N, C-alpha and C positions, 0 to 999 in steps of 0.2 A: 325522329326522332323523341319518345315520348320518357321521361324521365322518371313522372310519375307512375305508370304504366296505366294511365286513366283510357279506357273505353270513348270513342269519339260517342256524343250522344249519353254520355254516364258521368254519374257524380261523383262515385264510389272507386277507387282504385279496383284494380284485377288482383287482389294478393293471394299466393298459395297457403290451402288451407293447414295449419300449424297445428298438431295434436299434440294433448299432455305429454308422448310420450318421447314427440321430438323437441320439444323443449326443454323438458326435463332429463329424458334421459342419456345414458355415454352407451357408448358402445360396449359391449360386453368385452371385447378383445383387453380395452382400453381399462375395465374396469380390473379385470383380472391381474393385467400389470402391473398398474399403480400397486394393488394389493399385494401382490410380490414385490414389488420396491418400499412399499412400505414398511413392511414385515421386516425385508434385511438392513434397511436403515435403522430400523427402530432397535434391532438386535445387538446392531454396532452402537448406536447411544447408550442404549444399556449398558452395555460392557464398558466402554470407556467414560463413562460418566459424562457425557456432552463434547468431550475433547474431539468428536466426529463430527461434529455440526458440521464445519465447512463442507467435509464431504457432502453431507447431507443435502447441503444447496444446491450442489453441483446434481446431484440425482433428482432433486424437485425439479431444478431445471430443466434437466431431460424430459424430466414425466411431464411439463409442461407443453413441451416443442413437440413430442411424441404425440400427446392431446390433441392439441393443436391439428398437427397434419392428420391426425387417424380421423379425429371429428368429420373436417371438412371430406378426405378423401373416401371412406368407408359407413359414413352414417349421415353425408348429405346436410351438414351443418353451413349456413354461411360463415362469412371471414372474422363478423364480429361474436358470432353464438358461440363459435368454435374457441374465437380466443379469450373469453368467459368462461369457459369449462377449464380452458386450458391452465387459466389463472387460479380457479379455485382449488382445482385438483392437485398443481403445484405448489400453493399452501399451505393445503390439508397432507399433504404428503413430508412439509419440510417442518410441522406440527411432532417431536417429539414423546407422542402417546401413539398407541394403534386403536384409537377409539375415532379416528377419522375413518375409518373402513365401514363404520358404521352408517357413514352418508355415502359414501359412492359405490359400495356393494349395492345397496339397494336400486339405485342410480341405473348400473350395469344390468338388474336384471331387467327394471323395467326399460330398457333397451332393445330389450327379448323380441318384445311386441310390437316394436316400430311395425307400422306398415313398408312395405316396398312400393317403392315408385313403378 
């Protein structure tokens, strides 16, 4: 068992190459899903003057879970990377404004250019 994935006779680990799109990108379907949920939740929050924030918390938790599973399955992210992206999208979805879409929209676009393994 080789926990560091170091080749015999080599002092550097054999880590897979991770480009900008893999590190920063999210799957386009996840970005679209998050955008739709965020727009629906923001409309409810604006109409109820914030009374629907508990409902938005449930929705943002669902976005986080879907992002976590989707990033692992569809985008090939590691567990830690998928978890980090899921937490970020859940927090951005919970913020009661449409501005977070300016963050995850472009990241979904970046995800379109990820090289297939």
